[in-house]
MARNUZA-342220 format. One record per residue: residue in one letter; x, y, z of N, C-alpha, C, O in turn. Coordinates in steps of 0.02 Angstrom, whole numbers, plus 50000, padded with zeros to 5 digits. Layout:
aXYZXYZXYZXYZ/...
REM end
This chain:
m500845070450094500685064950048501265060150047501835061850063/i501105054450029501625048550025501625045249961501135045749924/k502145042049944502195038349881502155030549902502655027149913/g501565028549906501495021149922501385016349864501075011149869/r501665018549812501565014049751501865007449757501545002549737/f502435006849781502735000049786502394995249834502334989249821/i502164998149891501824994349938501104991949909500924986149914/i500774996449884500084995649852500144990049800499764985149802/k500614990849754500694986049698500894979149723500624973949703/e501374979249768501584972849798501014969149829500894963249814/l500664972649875500134969849909499594967249864499324961849876/r499434971249810498904969149761499104963049728498714958349723/e499724962749706499984956749672499994950349719499774944949700/v500254951449779500234945649827499534943849843499414937849851/r499054947949849498344945949858498004943849797497414942249799/k498344943649740498064941549676497414945249652496924942449627/l497484951949663496984956249643497214960149583497794961849574/t496664961649538496844965449478496774973049497496474974449549/q497014977449460496954984749475496214986349475495984990649513/e495854982949432495104984549431494754982349496494344986049523/q494914976449521494634973849583494804978349642494374979749684/l495434980649645495634985049700495264991649696495024994349745/a495234994049634494865000549626494164999649648493925003749687/e493824994949627493114993849645493034993249718492544995949744/k493444990049755493414989649827493504996149862493314996849920/n493815000949826493955007049860493615013349829493765018949847/g493175012149783492785017349751493225021649708493135027749704/m493685018549678494175021949635494135019049565493805013949555/s494465022349517494485019649449495155015549440495635016249478/r495135011349390495755007049380496345012049357496925010849373/v496175016949323496695022449305497015025449368497625026249371/q496615027049416496835029849481497385024849512497925026849532/i497185018349515497635013849547498265013049498498815012449525/l498225013149436498775013249395499235018649406499845017849409/r498935024449412499335030949422499695030649493500265032849500/l499375027949541499695027049607500285022249603500825023749628/e500165016349570500695011349568501315013849524501875011649537/t501205018249474501705020349432502055026649459502535029049430/g501785029249515502135035049541501855042049507502115047449521/q501355041449466501125047549433500675051749479500595057749468/n500395048349531499945051849578500205049749648500475044249659/q500125054449695500325052349765499615051549805499095053649780/l499635048449864499015047549900499155049649975499715049450001/s498635051350004498675053850074498765047450116498615041850094/m499015048650178499105043150226498465039350238498455033250246/d497905043250241497235039950257497095035550203496885029950217/k497175037450134496995033450079497435027550076497215022050060/f498095028650091498545023350095498325017550145498325011650128/i498135019750206497915015050257497265012050231497175005950240/s496835015450201496195012650176496315007050126495995001750129/l496815008350078496945003450024497244997250056497084991650037/c497684998250102497994992650135497454988450173497414982250169/r497034992350210496504988350244496034984050199495784978750218/s495934986850139495474983750095495794977350067495444973250038/m496464976350074496804970750053497024966250120497494962250119/d496624967650175496764963850237497454964450262497734959550287/y497774970150256498464971550279498404977050331498204982750317/n498614974950397498594979050448499264983750451499754982550486/v499184989150409499784993350402499954997050464500534998650477/e499404998650507499565002650571500034997750613500554999850637/l499834991750618500224987450666500954987250641501424987350681/k501044986950571501704986550545502114992650559502704992350577/l501774998350549502105004950560502325005450633502895007250647/l501855003850682501995004450748502574999650774502925001250823/s502644994050742503094988750761503774989050726504244985250739/r503804993850680504484994550646504994997450690504855001750733/t505624995050679506194997350716506725000350668506804998050612/q507055005450690507615007950647508225003850653508395001050706/d508555003650595509264999550599509745004750621509535010150641/e510345003350619510945007350640511025013750599511335018650619/t510725013250539510815019950493510205024050501510155029250469/g509735022350540509115026350554508565024650501508065028150499/y508655019750460508145017750413507695012450442507895008850488/y507095011850418506645006650438506695000650393506845001350334/a506584995350416506554989050379506014989550329505554993550338/d506014985650278505514985450225504954982450253505034979050303/f504314983350225503704979750242503784972450219504074970750168/d503454968050265503404960950244502704960350214502214959550250/y502684960850148502024960650111501624954550121501004954750121/k501984948650131501594942850140501334941050210500934936550219/a501604944750258501344943750325500584945850328500354949250282/n500244944050375499594946150396499124940850366498514941250374/
REM end
């Protein structure tokens, strides 16, 4: 399980979607989206990818093209790209 709350919330806000709209696009409730965004719930990688796709964000491409810096960490996502 992953905590994708920051990515999901940032993407939703950049795409100018409400929690209700994102929930509807993904067969979820607004409360489920709220809980994901606030870290109350975790989501599977499959659901994370599905949510990103529903916002026209190619997360697979971003994950595959990421490179580690000298500390071994990956750069942050560019939410506005795509």
